[in-house]
N, CA, C, O and the ligand as a Tripos MOL2 file, in Angstrom:
@<TRIPOS>MOLECULE
protein
  225   223    57     0     0
PROTEIN
NO_CHARGES

@<TRIPOS>ATOM
      1 N         -14.9510  -15.9760    4.3790 N.3       1 MET1
      2 CA        -14.5220  -15.1280    3.3840 C.3       1 MET1
      3 C         -14.7470  -13.7500    3.7060 C.2       1 MET1
      4 O         -15.7750  -13.3960    4.2830 O.2       1 MET1
      5 N         -13.6470  -12.7840    3.2920 N.am      2 VAL2
      6 CA        -13.6910  -11.4060    3.5330 C.3       2 VAL2
      7 C         -13.4740  -10.7180    2.3620 C.2       2 VAL2
      8 O         -13.0910  -11.3320    1.3660 O.2       2 VAL2
      9 N         -13.6900   -9.3580    2.3350 N.am      3 ALA3
     10 CA        -13.5700   -8.6930    1.1460 C.3       3 ALA3
     11 C         -12.0610   -8.2240    1.0790 C.2       3 ALA3
     12 O         -11.5860   -7.5450    1.9890 O.2       3 ALA3
     13 N         -11.4170   -8.5560    0.1180 N.am      4 CYS4
     14 CA         -9.9530   -7.9780   -0.0420 C.3       4 CYS4
     15 C          -9.9260   -6.5620    0.0370 C.2       4 CYS4
     16 O         -10.6420   -5.8700   -0.6860 O.2       4 CYS4
     17 N          -9.1130   -6.0750    0.9040 N.am      5 PRO5
     18 CA         -8.7710   -4.7210    1.2300 C.3       5 PRO5
     19 C          -8.3560   -3.9070   -0.0990 C.2       5 PRO5
     20 O          -8.4840   -2.6890   -0.2250 O.2       5 PRO5
     21 N          -7.9120   -4.6610   -0.9290 N.am      6 ARG6
     22 CA         -7.3370   -3.8920   -2.0750 C.3       6 ARG6
     23 C          -8.1930   -3.7570   -3.2450 C.2       6 ARG6
     24 O          -8.2730   -2.6670   -3.8110 O.2       6 ARG6
     25 N          -8.9050   -4.8760   -3.6950 N.am      7 CYS7
     26 CA         -9.8460   -4.8890   -4.7550 C.3       7 CYS7
     27 C         -11.2010   -5.0030   -4.5060 C.2       7 CYS7
     28 O         -12.0560   -4.6840   -5.3330 O.2       7 CYS7
     29 N         -11.4950   -5.5520   -3.1330 N.am      8 GLY8
     30 CA        -12.9220   -5.8030   -2.6750 C.3       8 GLY8
     31 C         -13.5270   -7.1810   -3.1500 C.2       8 GLY8
     32 O         -14.6800   -7.5280   -2.8940 O.2       8 GLY8
     33 N         -12.6930   -7.8630   -3.8130 N.am      9 GLN9
     34 CA        -13.0700   -9.1050   -4.2770 C.3       9 GLN9
     35 C         -13.3110  -10.0500   -3.1630 C.2       9 GLN9
     36 O         -12.6820   -9.6980   -2.1640 O.2       9 GLN9
     37 N         -14.1390  -11.3360   -2.9570 N.am     10 PRO10
     38 CA        -14.1380  -12.1290   -1.7130 C.3      10 PRO10
     39 C         -12.7940  -12.6770   -1.6600 C.2      10 PRO10
     40 O         -12.2420  -12.9920   -2.7140 O.2      10 PRO10
     41 N         -12.1640  -12.8350   -0.4500 N.am     11 ALA11
     42 CA        -11.0180  -13.4970   -0.2910 C.3      11 ALA11
     43 C         -10.9990  -14.4790    0.8250 C.2      11 ALA11
     44 O         -11.4650  -14.1740    1.9230 O.2      11 ALA11
     45 N         -10.4840  -15.6350    0.5900 N.am     12 LEU12
     46 CA        -10.5510  -16.7290    1.6000 C.3      12 LEU12
     47 C          -9.7690  -16.2480    2.8330 C.2      12 LEU12
     48 O          -8.5890  -15.9330    2.6800 O.2      12 LEU12
     49 N         -10.3230  -16.1720    4.0000 N.am     13 PHE13
     50 CA         -9.6160  -15.8410    5.1630 C.3      13 PHE13
     51 C          -9.2940  -17.1570    5.8350 C.2      13 PHE13
     52 O         -10.0350  -17.3960    6.7880 O.2      13 PHE13
     53 N          -8.4440  -17.9990    5.5970 N.am     14 ALA14
     54 CA         -7.9360  -19.1460    6.1740 C.3      14 ALA14
     55 C          -6.5730  -19.5040    5.8150 C.2      14 ALA14
     56 O          -6.1220  -19.1060    4.7410 O.2      14 ALA14
     57 N          -5.8220  -20.2620    6.6520 N.am     15 PRO15
     58 CA         -4.4520  -20.5220    6.5280 C.3      15 PRO15
     59 C          -4.1650  -20.9570    5.0660 C.2      15 PRO15
     60 O          -3.0020  -20.9280    4.6630 O.2      15 PRO15
     61 N          -5.2900  -21.4050    4.1620 N.am     16 ALA16
     62 CA         -4.9050  -21.9070    3.0160 C.3      16 ALA16
     63 C          -4.4360  -20.8000    2.0540 C.2      16 ALA16
     64 O          -3.7920  -21.0280    1.0290 O.2      16 ALA16
     65 N          -4.8300  -19.5340    2.4910 N.am     17 ASN17
     66 CA         -4.7820  -18.3140    1.6480 C.3      17 ASN17
     67 C          -3.4350  -17.6250    2.3850 C.2      17 ASN17
     68 O          -3.6730  -16.9470    3.3840 O.2      17 ASN17
     69 N          -2.2410  -17.7370    2.0160 N.am     18 PRO18
     70 CA         -1.0810  -17.1050    2.4400 C.3      18 PRO18
     71 C          -1.1710  -15.6360    2.3140 C.2      18 PRO18
     72 O          -0.4160  -14.9160    2.9680 O.2      18 PRO18
     73 N          -2.0000  -15.1850    1.5550 N.am     19 ALA19
     74 CA         -2.2210  -13.6820    1.2200 C.3      19 ALA19
     75 C          -3.2730  -12.9580    2.0230 C.2      19 ALA19
     76 O          -3.4810  -11.7530    1.8790 O.2      19 ALA19
     77 N          -3.9640  -13.7630    2.9160 N.am     20 ARG20
     78 CA         -5.0530  -13.1680    3.4300 C.3      20 ARG20
     79 C          -4.6360  -11.8870    4.3940 C.2      20 ARG20
     80 O          -3.5330  -11.8440    4.9390 O.2      20 ARG20
     81 N          -5.5580  -10.9250    4.5370 N.am     21 PRO21
     82 CA         -6.8370  -10.8270    4.2120 C.3      21 PRO21
     83 C          -6.9600  -10.4670    2.6670 C.2      21 PRO21
     84 O          -8.0760  -10.1900    2.2270 O.2      21 PRO21
     85 N          -5.9470  -10.4610    1.9030 N.am     22 PHE22
     86 CA         -6.1330  -10.0690    0.4590 C.3      22 PHE22
     87 C          -6.6920  -11.2320   -0.3410 C.2      22 PHE22
     88 O          -6.7730  -12.3000    0.2660 O.2      22 PHE22
     89 N          -7.0710  -11.1970   -1.5440 N.am     23 CYS23
     90 CA         -7.4510  -12.3200   -2.2130 C.3      23 CYS23
     91 C          -6.4570  -13.0100   -2.9790 C.2      23 CYS23
     92 O          -6.7060  -14.0920   -3.5100 O.2      23 CYS23
     93 N          -5.3250  -12.4350   -3.0660 N.am     24 SER24
     94 CA         -4.1750  -13.0160   -3.8700 C.3      24 SER24
     95 C          -2.8560  -12.3010   -3.3160 C.2      24 SER24
     96 O          -2.9440  -11.2830   -2.6300 O.2      24 SER24
     97 N          -1.6760  -12.8610   -3.6350 N.am     25 PRO25
     98 CA         -0.3690  -12.4840   -3.3240 C.3      25 PRO25
     99 C          -0.1860  -11.1640   -4.1070 C.2      25 PRO25
    100 O           0.5390  -10.2710   -3.6690 O.2      25 PRO25
    101 N          -0.8900  -11.0550   -5.3330 N.am     26 ARG26
    102 CA         -0.8500   -9.8460   -6.1150 C.3      26 ARG26
    103 C          -1.3330   -8.5500   -5.4970 C.2      26 ARG26
    104 O          -0.7930   -7.4460   -5.5530 O.2      26 ARG26
    105 N          -2.5470   -8.9330   -4.8460 N.am     27 CYS27
    106 CA         -3.2810   -7.6500   -4.1990 C.3      27 CYS27
    107 C          -2.3750   -7.2770   -2.9380 C.2      27 CYS27
    108 O          -2.1490   -6.1150   -2.6000 O.2      27 CYS27
    109 N          -1.9040   -8.3660   -2.3120 N.am     28 LYS28
    110 CA         -1.0440   -8.0600   -1.1140 C.3      28 LYS28
    111 C           0.1620   -7.2040   -1.4470 C.2      28 LYS28
    112 O           0.5360   -6.2140   -0.8180 O.2      28 LYS28
    113 N           0.7220   -7.7390   -2.5450 N.am     29 GLN29
    114 CA          2.0760   -6.9270   -3.1300 C.3      29 GLN29
    115 C           1.7350   -5.6140   -3.4530 C.2      29 GLN29
    116 O           2.4770   -4.7010   -3.0900 O.2      29 GLN29
    117 N           0.6350   -5.3730   -4.1350 N.am     30 VAL30
    118 CA          0.1870   -4.0750   -4.6050 C.3      30 VAL30
    119 C          -0.0480   -3.0640   -3.3350 C.2      30 VAL30
    120 O           0.3530   -1.9000   -3.3370 O.2      30 VAL30
    121 N          -0.7610   -3.6810   -2.2430 N.am     31 ASP31
    122 CA         -0.8060   -2.6940   -1.1230 C.3      31 ASP31
    123 C           0.3150   -2.4070   -0.4330 C.2      31 ASP31
    124 O           0.5330   -1.2760    0.0000 O.2      31 ASP31
    125 N           1.2110   -3.5190   -0.2560 N.am     32 PHE32
    126 CA          2.6270   -3.1450    0.3170 C.3      32 PHE32
    127 C           3.3980   -2.0170   -0.4760 C.2      32 PHE32
    128 O           3.9640   -1.0660    0.0640 O.2      32 PHE32
    129 N           3.3360   -2.2690   -1.8970 N.am     33 GLY33
    130 CA          3.8930   -1.2450   -2.6730 C.3      33 GLY33
    131 C           3.4780    0.1990   -2.5510 C.2      33 GLY33
    132 O           4.2460    1.1580   -2.6300 O.2      33 GLY33
    133 N           1.9870    0.2530   -2.3180 N.am     34 ALA34
    134 CA          1.5610    1.5380   -2.1720 C.3      34 ALA34
    135 C           2.2280    2.2310   -0.9560 C.2      34 ALA34
    136 O           2.6070    3.4010   -1.0150 O.2      34 ALA34
    137 N           2.3660    1.3870    0.2510 N.am     35 TRP35
    138 CA          2.8010    1.9350    1.3360 C.3      35 TRP35
    139 C           4.2800    2.4210    1.1690 C.2      35 TRP35
    140 O           4.7640    3.3540    1.8100 O.2      35 TRP35
    141 N           4.9750    1.6330    0.1760 N.am     36 ALA36
    142 CA          6.1030    1.8680    0.1000 C.3      36 ALA36
    143 C           6.4210    3.2620   -0.5970 C.2      36 ALA36
    144 O           7.3380    4.0380   -0.3250 O.2      36 ALA36
    145 N           5.4490    3.3810   -1.5460 N.am     37 ASN37
    146 CA          5.3340    4.7210   -2.3240 C.3      37 ASN37
    147 C           4.6990    5.8510   -1.6620 C.2      37 ASN37
    148 O           4.3570    6.8680   -2.2660 O.2      37 ASN37
    149 N           4.5390    5.6560   -0.3700 N.am     38 GLU38
    150 CA          3.9750    6.7510    0.5090 C.3      38 GLU38
    151 C           2.5430    7.2640    0.0200 C.2      38 GLU38
    152 O           2.1580    8.4300    0.1120 O.2      38 GLU38
    153 N           1.8610    6.2600   -0.4830 N.am     39 GLU39
    154 CA          0.6090    6.5790   -1.2000 C.3      39 GLU39
    155 C          -0.2930    6.9480    0.0620 C.2      39 GLU39
    156 O          -1.2180    7.7420   -0.1100 O.2      39 GLU39
    157 N          -0.0630    6.4110    1.3060 N.am     40 TYR40
    158 CA         -0.9420    6.5690    2.4270 C.3      40 TYR40
    159 C          -0.0280    7.6630    3.3120 C.2      40 TYR40
    160 O          -0.2410    7.7090    4.5240 O.2      40 TYR40
    161 N           0.7810    8.3650    2.8430 N.am     41 ARG41
    162 CA          1.5530    9.2900    3.8470 C.3      41 ARG41
    163 C           0.6500   10.1790    4.4260 C.2      41 ARG41
    164 O          -0.3040   10.6130    3.7810 O.2      41 ARG41
    165 N           0.8890   10.5250    5.7150 N.am     42 VAL42
    166 CA          0.0900   11.4730    6.4560 C.3      42 VAL42
    167 C           0.3660   12.7990    5.9210 C.2      42 VAL42
    168 O           1.4690   13.0890    5.4580 O.2      42 VAL42
    169 N          -0.7340   13.7060    5.9810 N.am     43 PRO43
    170 CA         -0.6390   14.9150    5.4740 C.3      43 PRO43
    171 C           0.5560   15.7680    6.1330 C.2      43 PRO43
    172 O           0.7640   15.7970    7.3460 O.2      43 PRO43
    173 N           1.3070   16.4540    5.1780 N.am     44 ASP44
    174 CA          2.4820   17.1140    5.6730 C.3      44 ASP44
    175 C           2.2780   18.5950    5.6480 C.2      44 ASP44
    176 O           1.9790   19.1680    4.6000 O.2      44 ASP44
    177 N           2.4390   19.2440    6.8150 N.am     45 ALA45
    178 CA          2.1310   20.8900    6.9620 C.3      45 ALA45
    179 C           3.2730   21.5590    6.4650 C.2      45 ALA45
    180 O           3.1200   22.7690    6.2960 O.2      45 ALA45
    181 N           4.3650   21.0890    6.1920 N.am     46 THR46
    182 CA          5.4830   21.6880    5.9160 C.3      46 THR46
    183 C           5.4770   22.2760    4.5170 C.2      46 THR46
    184 O           5.2220   21.5260    3.5750 O.2      46 THR46
    185 N           5.7320   23.5410    4.3100 N.am     47 PRO47
    186 CA          5.6270   24.0610    3.0080 C.3      47 PRO47
    187 C           6.6770   23.6750    2.0610 C.2      47 PRO47
    188 O           7.8490   23.5830    2.4290 O.2      47 PRO47
    189 N           6.2880   23.4320    0.7980 N.am     48 GLU48
    190 CA          7.3340   22.9340   -0.0940 C.3      48 GLU48
    191 C           8.4330   23.8640   -0.4050 C.2      48 GLU48
    192 O           8.2380   24.9880   -0.8680 O.2      48 GLU48
    193 N           9.7090   23.3200   -0.1150 N.am     49 LEU49
    194 CA         10.7230   24.2020   -0.5160 C.3      49 LEU49
    195 C          11.3720   23.9190   -1.9850 C.2      49 LEU49
    196 O          11.3560   22.8540   -2.6020 O.2      49 LEU49
    197 N          11.9220   25.1080   -2.3610 N.am     50 PRO50
    198 CA         12.6190   24.9920   -3.6460 C.3      50 PRO50
    199 C          13.8560   24.0180   -3.6430 C.2      50 PRO50
    200 O          14.6210   23.9450   -2.6810 O.2      50 PRO50
    201 N          13.9780   23.3640   -4.6570 N.am     51 PRO51
    202 CA         15.0290   22.4170   -4.7050 C.3      51 PRO51
    203 C          16.4950   22.9790   -4.3890 C.2      51 PRO51
    204 O          16.9920   23.8820   -5.0620 O.2      51 PRO51
    205 N          17.0920   22.4190   -3.3950 N.am     52 ASP52
    206 CA         18.4490   23.0110   -2.9080 C.3      52 ASP52
    207 C          19.4430   22.7270   -4.0390 C.2      52 ASP52
    208 O          19.8500   21.5930   -4.2920 O.2      52 ASP52
    209 N          19.8240   23.8810   -4.7320 N.am     53 ASP53
    210 CA         20.9290   23.7480   -5.6280 C.3      53 ASP53
    211 C          22.3650   23.7780   -5.0170 C.2      53 ASP53
    212 O          23.0590   24.7950   -4.9930 O.2      53 ASP53
    213 N          22.7660   22.4850   -4.4930 N.am     54 GLU54
    214 CA         23.9310   22.4940   -3.9520 C.3      54 GLU54
    215 C          25.1070   22.3760   -4.8940 C.2      54 GLU54
    216 O          25.0820   21.5630   -5.8180 O.2      54 GLU54
    217 N          26.2740   23.2800   -4.6450 N.am     55 PRO55
    218 CA         27.2650   23.0460   -5.6030 C.3      55 PRO55
    219 C          28.1040   21.7630   -5.1540 C.2      55 PRO55
    220 O          28.3310   21.4040   -3.9990 O.2      55 PRO55
    221 N          28.5250   21.1350   -6.3930 N.am     56 ALA56
    222 CA         29.1510   19.7760   -6.2670 C.3      56 ALA56
    223 C          30.2680   19.8380   -5.3580 C.2      56 ALA56
    224 O          30.9230   18.8250   -5.1150 O.2      56 ALA56
    225 ZN         -7.6770   -8.5690   -4.1700 Zn       57 ZN57
@<TRIPOS>BOND
     1     1     2 1
     2     2     3 1
     3     3     4 2
     4     3     5 am
     5     5     6 1
     6     6     7 1
     7     7     8 2
     8     7     9 am
     9     9    10 1
    10    10    11 1
    11    11    12 2
    12    11    13 am
    13    13    14 1
    14    14    15 1
    15    15    16 2
    16    15    17 am
    17    17    18 1
    18    18    19 1
    19    19    20 2
    20    19    21 am
    21    21    22 1
    22    22    23 1
    23    23    24 2
    24    23    25 am
    25    25    26 1
    26    26    27 1
    27    27    28 2
    28    27    29 am
    29    29    30 1
    30    30    31 1
    31    31    32 2
    32    31    33 am
    33    33    34 1
    34    34    35 1
    35    35    36 2
    36    35    37 am
    37    37    38 1
    38    38    39 1
    39    39    40 2
    40    39    41 am
    41    41    42 1
    42    42    43 1
    43    43    44 2
    44    43    45 am
    45    45    46 1
    46    46    47 1
    47    47    48 2
    48    47    49 am
    49    49    50 1
    50    50    51 1
    51    51    52 2
    52    51    53 am
    53    53    54 1
    54    54    55 1
    55    55    56 2
    56    55    57 am
    57    57    58 1
    58    58    59 1
    59    59    60 2
    60    59    61 am
    61    61    62 1
    62    62    63 1
    63    63    64 2
    64    63    65 am
    65    65    66 1
    66    66    67 1
    67    67    68 2
    68    67    69 am
    69    69    70 1
    70    70    71 1
    71    71    72 2
    72    71    73 am
    73    73    74 1
    74    74    75 1
    75    75    76 2
    76    75    77 am
    77    77    78 1
    78    78    79 1
    79    79    80 2
    80    79    81 am
    81    81    82 1
    82    82    83 1
    83    83    84 2
    84    83    85 am
    85    85    86 1
    86    86    87 1
    87    87    88 2
    88    87    89 am
    89    89    90 1
    90    90    91 1
    91    91    92 2
    92    91    93 am
    93    93    94 1
    94    94    95 1
    95    95    96 2
    96    95    97 am
    97    97    98 1
    98    98    99 1
    99    99   100 2
   100    99   101 am
   101   101   102 1
   102   102   103 1
   103   103   104 2
   104   103   105 am
   105   105   106 1
   106   106   107 1
   107   107   108 2
   108   107   109 am
   109   109   110 1
   110   110   111 1
   111   111   112 2
   112   111   113 am
   113   113   114 1
   114   114   115 1
   115   115   116 2
   116   115   117 am
   117   117   118 1
   118   118   119 1
   119   119   120 2
   120   119   121 am
   121   121   122 1
   122   122   123 1
   123   123   124 2
   124   123   125 am
   125   125   126 1
   126   126   127 1
   127   127   128 2
   128   127   129 am
   129   129   130 1
   130   130   131 1
   131   131   132 2
   132   131   133 am
   133   133   134 1
   134   134   135 1
   135   135   136 2
   136   135   137 am
   137   137   138 1
   138   138   139 1
   139   139   140 2
   140   139   141 am
   141   141   142 1
   142   142   143 1
   143   143   144 2
   144   143   145 am
   145   145   146 1
   146   146   147 1
   147   147   148 2
   148   147   149 am
   149   149   150 1
   150   150   151 1
   151   151   152 2
   152   151   153 am
   153   153   154 1
   154   154   155 1
   155   155   156 2
   156   155   157 am
   157   157   158 1
   158   158   159 1
   159   159   160 2
   160   159   161 am
   161   161   162 1
   162   162   163 1
   163   163   164 2
   164   163   165 am
   165   165   166 1
   166   166   167 1
   167   167   168 2
   168   167   169 am
   169   169   170 1
   170   170   171 1
   171   171   172 2
   172   171   173 am
   173   173   174 1
   174   174   175 1
   175   175   176 2
   176   175   177 am
   177   177   178 1
   178   178   179 1
   179   179   180 2
   180   179   181 am
   181   181   182 1
   182   182   183 1
   183   183   184 2
   184   183   185 am
   185   185   186 1
   186   186   187 1
   187   187   188 2
   188   187   189 am
   189   189   190 1
   190   190   191 1
   191   191   192 2
   192   191   193 am
   193   193   194 1
   194   194   195 1
   195   195   196 2
   196   195   197 am
   197   197   198 1
   198   198   199 1
   199   199   200 2
   200   199   201 am
   201   201   202 1
   202   202   203 1
   203   203   204 2
   204   203   205 am
   205   205   206 1
   206   206   207 1
   207   207   208 2
   208   207   209 am
   209   209   210 1
   210   210   211 1
   211   211   212 2
   212   211   213 am
   213   213   214 1
   214   214   215 1
   215   215   216 2
   216   215   217 am
   217   217   218 1
   218   218   219 1
   219   219   220 2
   220   219   221 am
   221   221   222 1
   222   222   223 1
   223   223   224 2
@<TRIPOS>SUBSTRUCTURE
     1 MET1         2 RESIDUE 1 A MET
     2 VAL2         6 RESIDUE 1 A VAL
     3 ALA3        10 RESIDUE 1 A ALA
     4 CYS4        14 RESIDUE 1 A CYS
     5 PRO5        18 RESIDUE 1 A PRO
     6 ARG6        22 RESIDUE 1 A ARG
     7 CYS7        26 RESIDUE 1 A CYS
     8 GLY8        30 RESIDUE 1 A GLY
     9 GLN9        34 RESIDUE 1 A GLN
    10 PRO10       38 RESIDUE 1 A PRO
    11 ALA11       42 RESIDUE 1 A ALA
    12 LEU12       46 RESIDUE 1 A LEU
    13 PHE13       50 RESIDUE 1 A PHE
    14 ALA14       54 RESIDUE 1 A ALA
    15 PRO15       58 RESIDUE 1 A PRO
    16 ALA16       62 RESIDUE 1 A ALA
    17 ASN17       66 RESIDUE 1 A ASN
    18 PRO18       70 RESIDUE 1 A PRO
    19 ALA19       74 RESIDUE 1 A ALA
    20 ARG20       78 RESIDUE 1 A ARG
    21 PRO21       82 RESIDUE 1 A PRO
    22 PHE22       86 RESIDUE 1 A PHE
    23 CYS23       90 RESIDUE 1 A CYS
    24 SER24       94 RESIDUE 1 A SER
    25 PRO25       98 RESIDUE 1 A PRO
    26 ARG26      102 RESIDUE 1 A ARG
    27 CYS27      106 RESIDUE 1 A CYS
    28 LYS28      110 RESIDUE 1 A LYS
    29 GLN29      114 RESIDUE 1 A GLN
    30 VAL30      118 RESIDUE 1 A VAL
    31 ASP31      122 RESIDUE 1 A ASP
    32 PHE32      126 RESIDUE 1 A PHE
    33 GLY33      130 RESIDUE 1 A GLY
    34 ALA34      134 RESIDUE 1 A ALA
    35 TRP35      138 RESIDUE 1 A TRP
    36 ALA36      142 RESIDUE 1 A ALA
    37 ASN37      146 RESIDUE 1 A ASN
    38 GLU38      150 RESIDUE 1 A GLU
    39 GLU39      154 RESIDUE 1 A GLU
    40 TYR40      158 RESIDUE 1 A TYR
    41 ARG41      162 RESIDUE 1 A ARG
    42 VAL42      166 RESIDUE 1 A VAL
    43 PRO43      170 RESIDUE 1 A PRO
    44 ASP44      174 RESIDUE 1 A ASP
    45 ALA45      178 RESIDUE 1 A ALA
    46 THR46      182 RESIDUE 1 A THR
    47 PRO47      186 RESIDUE 1 A PRO
    48 GLU48      190 RESIDUE 1 A GLU
    49 LEU49      194 RESIDUE 1 A LEU
    50 PRO50      198 RESIDUE 1 A PRO
    51 PRO51      202 RESIDUE 1 A PRO
    52 ASP52      206 RESIDUE 1 A ASP
    53 ASP53      210 RESIDUE 1 A ASP
    54 GLU54      214 RESIDUE 1 A GLU
    55 PRO55      218 RESIDUE 1 A PRO
    56 ALA56      222 RESIDUE 1 A ALA
    57 ZN57       225 GROUP 0 **** ****
């Protein structure tokens, strides 16, 4: 057993658990979604620019 990286619950770390090291496919999905949403993005030193008002 390992601690689920997402929720900390004990997760079965065995081929029987396709979502390992997560406790469930749901936790796996949430973690992947977080990556997709750039929740873990590296700090960006670029100053924020005002929205570019491009004429159509
Ligand atoms: Zn979990």
